[in-house]
N, C-alpha and C positions, 0 to 999 in steps of 0.2 A: 334645084339651081338658085344657090347664094341669089343676091341680089343687096339693093343699099338698106332698107329698113333690119335683114338681119347683121350689116356694118355694127350699125349703131347698136342695135344688142348686143354686137358679135362687145364693145364696147363699153357699153355697159356695165355687164360684167366683169367689166377689170376695175371697173371705180372702187374706189375706199374714201367713200364717203356716207353720210347717214341713212340709209338705210330708208327714208324719207322719200329724199331727195331719188335714190331706186327708184322705188314703190311709187311718184307721180311720175316720173319717165316711160317706165311701164304701163302705168292708166295712159299717156296719153301717145305711145305706139301699139293699145292694144294687143295689149301680154300678158303673161305672167314670168312667172320665174324659172316655169321645166321652158317653156316656149323660147325664151333667154339663153338660157344654157343651150339648146339644143342650135341656134342661131349660131351660140359661139366654134360649136361643134365642125361645123358647119362651113363655116370663113376660118379658121385654122387647117381645115383640112382642102380647102380652094386653092389657101393662100401656102401651101410649102410643098416648097421643092423650089428648084429656080424657076419659074416660071409663075411663081407668088406677085411682083411687080406688075405684072397685064395683068392677071387674072383679077388685086385690086382694083386697081381702073375701068377695067370688065366689070365690075359689079359694082362702082359707086356709079360711075357713068358718064355725063357731062363735068365737065370742074366749072369753076367760073374766074379757075388764073393759073397762070402758065410763068414760067419763069427761076430762076436759081437761089440756091437755099445754103445756107455756108452750117455743116457737120466738120467738125473737128478741123476748123483752119481753114476747109474747101467750098468753094460750092461748087452745087450737085442741081440736077433736074429735080423743079417742084413741082405739084401739081395738088391744086385746093379744093377742096368741092365742101358744099353746105350740105347742114345734116340738122334736121327740124327736131330731133331733141335738146339740143346745142344753140335753139339761136343767136344770133349775135357772134358768131363763131364759124368759122371752117374748120374742116380737118385737111391739115398739109401732109403728102405722100412724096416725100421723096426718094428719089432712085440713084444710085450706087450702081460699082465697076457692074458690067452687065448688063442694067439695064432690074439690078436686082434692089429691092426696098430695103435700104439704110436706113429709113429713119421715119416719124409722123406724130404729131401732134398736133391740137389746137389754134388756133391762131384768130384775133378780130378780124371778123366778115367787115370789107372795103365796108365805110362808111358807119357804121354800130355802133354807139359812145357807151365807150371805159367807163365802167362808177364811178361817183368820185370819193374815192377812199384818202384818210390825211393819218388811219393806224393804223398796225396788221393786224390787229385784232377785228378789224369791222371790217376784214376782205369778206366776200360771201363766197362762199362755193363755188363753181363751179361758175364763177363771174370773172374771171380775168386768170393769165396766166403763168408764165409764170417770166418770162420776158417782162411783159405787164408791170410786176412783182418786182423785180429788178431797177429796172423805169421808177416806183414807185419809193421802195427803200434798200434798192442796194446800194452796196456793194454786198450780197448774199453767202453766206455761209453755207459752204458744200455739206449738209448731211448726207443718209444714206445713198445711194445712188441704183436700182436691179429694176431696170428699161420693164415695161415704161414707166416707172413709180420716181419721183425723184422725191426728195428732203430738203430741205435748208433751213439755215438757222436767219433769224431776220429779225431784229432792233430796231427797236417804235417809242416813243417818248416814256412808253406806261409800260415796258420792258423786252422781253426777247418771248420770241413766239419761233417753231415751230409746224412750217406749213409746208404740207406734201399735197407734191401733186402728179396727175396720171394723166400720162398720152400731155403731159405742159399746161393741163387747165386745174386750180387748183380746186383739190379734195379735201381738203379738212385745216384750219390753221388751231393753233394752239399753245399754250404757254408754255415756256419750256423751263424747264428744268436750269442750271449754269453755266451760260456756253460762255468758254474759256475764247478770250481776244487777246 
């Protein structure tokens, strides 16, 4: 049966960041890449079909927050769960019609400090969410979007950058080529 640790490894398997971050998280989890792949497979199997949202809630256990999240201009029920591989963040699960898993992503945990960042180039991977980057440097220009991944172009004092997010958590930031305004 899948558990919260499996869910964390499932999220980790989908990260598009520096391999050193993934390796450090695997050490924290006491797992290797093969175990990460197996856990991701268990989560995909456990959450497929109409019972997926109920299974996610069962797998993640106790939530630390419940409320409403806005997705595509509408409010939907949401719950947040702490994850040990990403201290300072909770994972939010948003449920849509008939309780189906509509959206999910990382959110700053209550009371957790946001890094003091003044330039996009210094944004720390796994240190900020897409919403926080928009607050700091918005408006963001849309790039590619393929859930759970999003890309945004950001303009800072020293140029333009392409920020890649997975589950709304920054994965990497790199100088962008020409950005049309």
